[in-house]
Each structure stands twice: as C-alpha cells, then as structure tokens.
N, C-alpha and C positions, 0 to 999 in steps of 0.2 A: 744255678744262680744267675749265670749270664743270660740264659734263655728266658728266665722269669723276668729279669729286668728289661730284656728286649721286648717281651710281650706287653709289659706295663707301659713302656715307651710307645708301643704301637697303639695301645688304647688311648693314651694321651693325645697322640697325633690325630687319631680318628675323631676324638671329641673336639679337638680344635678345628678340624675340617668341617664338622657339623655346624659349629658356630659360624664358620666363615661362609657357609651357604646362606645363613640368615643375614650375615653382614658381609656382602661380597667385597673382596679386595679391589682397590683401584690402583695398587702399586705392586710391583714384583716383590716376592718374599725376600727377606734379607739372606745373605750367605749363611748366617748362623741357623736360621730357620730351615733353610734347604738342607744343610748338613744333618740337622737333627732328624728330619724326615727320612733321609736316605738310610741312616744308621738304625732306624726303628723297624726295618723290614724283618719279619720273622724268617727263620730258616726254611720253613715250609713254603712260604711265598717265593723265596729266592729259588728253590728247587723247581717250582712251576715255571718261573721266568727262564731258568736255564733250559728247560725242555722246549719252550717256545723259541728261544734263541737258536737251538739246534735245528728246528724246523726252518727258521729263517736262513741259516747257513746252507742247508741242503737245497732249499728252493733257489737260492742265489747262484748255486753252482750250475744249474741248468737254465738260468735266465739269460736274457740278452744283456749286453753292456754297450751303451752308446759309444764308449771309447774303442770298441771293436768294430764299429761300422766301417766299411771300406767305401770311399767315395772316388769317383772318377776325377781326372784333372779338370774337366769342365765343371763338375759340381763344386769342386774346391774353389773355383774362381769367385763365387758369390759368398763372401765371408758373412757369418752371422753377426748381426748388430744387436742381438737381444740378450747377450750374456751379461752377467752382473759386473758392473764397473768395479775394478779392484780398489779404487779410491774410496768407495763407499765404506770400506772396512774401518776407516778412520772416523766415521761419523756415528757409528752404532753405540748405543748406550746400555741397553739391557742385556742380560744373560741370554734370553731367548732369541733376541735379534742376532747376537753373535753366533750362537749355535746354528741357527738357520743359515746365516750367510756363510759360515764355515763349510757347511754341507753343500751349499750352492756352488761355491768356488771349486770344491773337489769334483763335483759332477761336471761343471763347466769346463774344467781342464781336459776332460775326455773329449769334449766337442772341439776345443782349441786344438787338440792333438790331431783329430781326423781332418781338420781343415788346414793343417800345417801353420797354425798360428802360435806366436810366442806365449809362454806361460810364466815368464819371470815375475811380472807384476802380480798376477793372481797367486803365485806361490808365496810371494812376500805377504800378501793379505792372509793367506792360510796360516803362515807362521805367526803372524801378529795375533790373529784371533785364537789360535791354539794356545798361545802364551797367556792371553787375557783370561781364557777359560781354564788354564792349568790342565789342558788336554794333551797328554804326551803322544802326539803324532810323530811317527818316524817318517820324515819326508822321503827318504830314500826308498823305504818300503812302500809308502803310499803311492809313489810315482813308478814303482816297478811293475813288471808284468805278472806279479803273483796273482793267483786266483782271488776273485772278489770275496769268496767265502773265508779265505785265510786273513784277508785284511779286516773283514768284519769281526772275526774271532779275536784278532789282536786288539781292536778297539773295544770290544765287549769286555774282554779280560781286564784291560786297563781301567775301564769305568767301574767294573765290579770291585776291583781291588781298592779303589778309592771310595767305594760306597756311594757311587753316583750313577746308577743305571739309567736314570732319567736322561742324562746327557747322551748316552748311546741311543736310546729309543727316539729322542727328539731329533737327533742327528739323522737317524735312519728315516724318520718320517719326512723331514725336509728334503732328503735325497729323492724320495719317490715323488714328492711334489715338484721338484725341479725337473725330474725326468719327464713328468707329464707336461710341464710347461714347455720344455724343449721339443717334445714330440708334436705339440700343438702348433709350433712355429712353422713346421714343414712336414705335415703328415704324409704326403705322397712320397717324399724322399725317405723319411726315417722308417715308416712302417713297412716299406718294401724290403727292409733289411731284417725284419723280425719274422720268425716262424710261429705257427700256432702253438707248438710245444714250448717254445721260449716264452711266449706270452702267458701261457698257463702257469709256468714256473714263476714268472714275475708276479702274477696275480696271487699265487700262493705266498710269495714273499710279503706282499702287501697285507695279506690276511693274517700272517703271523705277527707282523708289526702292529696291526689293529688289535689283535688279541692281547698282546703284551701291554699296550696302552690302556685298554679297558681294565686289565687286572691291576696294574700299578696305580690307576686313577683312584682306587679305593684307599690307598695309603699315602699317596704323594701329591702334593698340591700342584706341582708343575705338570704332572701327568693329567691331573683333573682339569687343569686349564687347557691343556692340549686337546683333551677329549671334547671339551666344550667348543673349542675352535673348530674341530672337525665337524661337529654337528651343525654349527652355524655357517660353515662354508662348504657344504656338500656340493659336489658337481652333479651327482645324480639325485633325483628327488626321492628315491626309495631304494630299499635293498633289492627289490625285484628288478628295478631298472638297472641297478649296478650289475646284477648277475647277467642280465640280457646284454648289456654293453660289452661285457668281458667274455662272451662266448667264443669269439674268434678275433684274429687280427683285423679282419675286414670290418667286423661290427664295431670294434673299438676305434678303428680309424675313422669311420663315418661319424661316429658319435663325437670324436675329437674335433673333426672339421666343423660340425654343427654347433659345438659348444666351446670354441677356442677362448672366448672372452672369460668364461668361468675358470678355466685353467690359469689364465693370466692373472685374474683377480685374486685367486686363492694363493698363488705363489707370492704376489706382491704384498698380500695381507700379512704374510709371515715376517715381513721386514718392518711392519708398523709398530 
C-alpha cells in the first residue's frame, strides 16, 4: 500500500513538472512543494541513487583535497583574496543560494587552513547556514581529519533520512564548482600538487555527481533546475572537449589558465 501511494505521488509530481515546463517558474518552490517531491521518490530510484553515491564515495577516497596541499612559508605569505566573504551569509535569501554558499565556505576553509588563516568567521557562517537549511552538520566531525568519503557518507545519510537528497547533491555540485574556481585562481601553484591518478579519481567523482543529478532531475524540481543551470553555464563547449580537457593534470591546467573567467562566472552565478 505504501509503495502504491508512493508511486501515485511520483506520477503526480511528474505531471506537475510537465506542466511547469510549459509554464516555467520564476520563483523557488515552496518548502511544502520541495518536501512533497522528496518524499515521492520510489524505492527503485533511491536504490540507483545509493549505488551512484557509493561510486562518489569511492572516487573521493582516491581524489586530491585542497586542504591537504602543502605550501612553503614563502607561498603562504601571499594570502588569497578570492575566498567567499563570511558576512555574505547574512544576505542570502533563497534555499539554493544558502546551499551553495554553505558548500563554498566548507571548501574555502581548506584553503584557509593551508595558508594558516583563521576560520572562526567562516565557521560561524557555516553554522548559520546549516541551521537555516536544517542541515545537521557536525562541526567537530566536519573540521576533523576524517577521510572525505566518511564525511560525504555522513552528509548523504543525514539528507536521505530527512528525505532531501537534493540537498546533498546540490551541496556536492557546489563543492566541485568552488574547487574549480579556486584552482583557476592559481593554476601553477595548485595543479603542481595534484597527480594524474588523483585527477582521474576527482573526475570520476564529478561524473558520479553528474549522473545523480540527471537521474533525480526526472523527479525533483530542484535537481531539474540544477541540470538546466549546468547546461546554461558549461565551461566546455561539448562533451568531447570536456573529455579532452580532463585527460591529464597538464591538459586541465592549461585549459583552466585559458578559461579562468568561465570558472569565475560559473561559481558566482551560483550565488545569484
């Protein structure tokens, strides 16, 4: 009975999404609409998303992490001025803005760490946004040296339990966008800390996230909006160009140098 009701709800949501394609929204969905969509996912869909999440966790274990980069004392002298201002957290209005900023601050803290910069203000911004989103982040665990895959699993489980997997996948998407933005700020420095194997694992992580987004976009309006954003703000012009770019650390470094403004524009667009 429960499964039947779930599938009926799913059909209802799909019908509503079909109508929304004919009459595009100009405002964010209400919290009630969002919750209804999350709870309508069938068990079979959730099982597929769980498998994709496992791929994400495995790839992340072998990927690079900006917070693990080691800088010389001389390199640390030139502090980054491109990280997201913590005070911006008080000005954000929409759910998507808050999810993206929350993810940005978490990634930025890794850069603050390697430059020996304070994280108190950005931590306060993280706590505020997590509370606004009812996202149960454990700050002690988040700032610990636990493997990134374990942190991702904890976030995924928390979002799944509350029936809001879109929160996890949008958070993950924003994280990869912020990493690309940061790498574009100093390609020579940062790419020299990444091996080809680490980049391949990172690319696999991005591919898993892409697959989950495309799957969930069929059932979830937020994920459909994120998919549309991706297509409208592509850094590469085609899939073939994307594959060529990601062949090696050197190829992606050269592409990043030549297309820095695209990475910056895409990241900033997530806060609009």
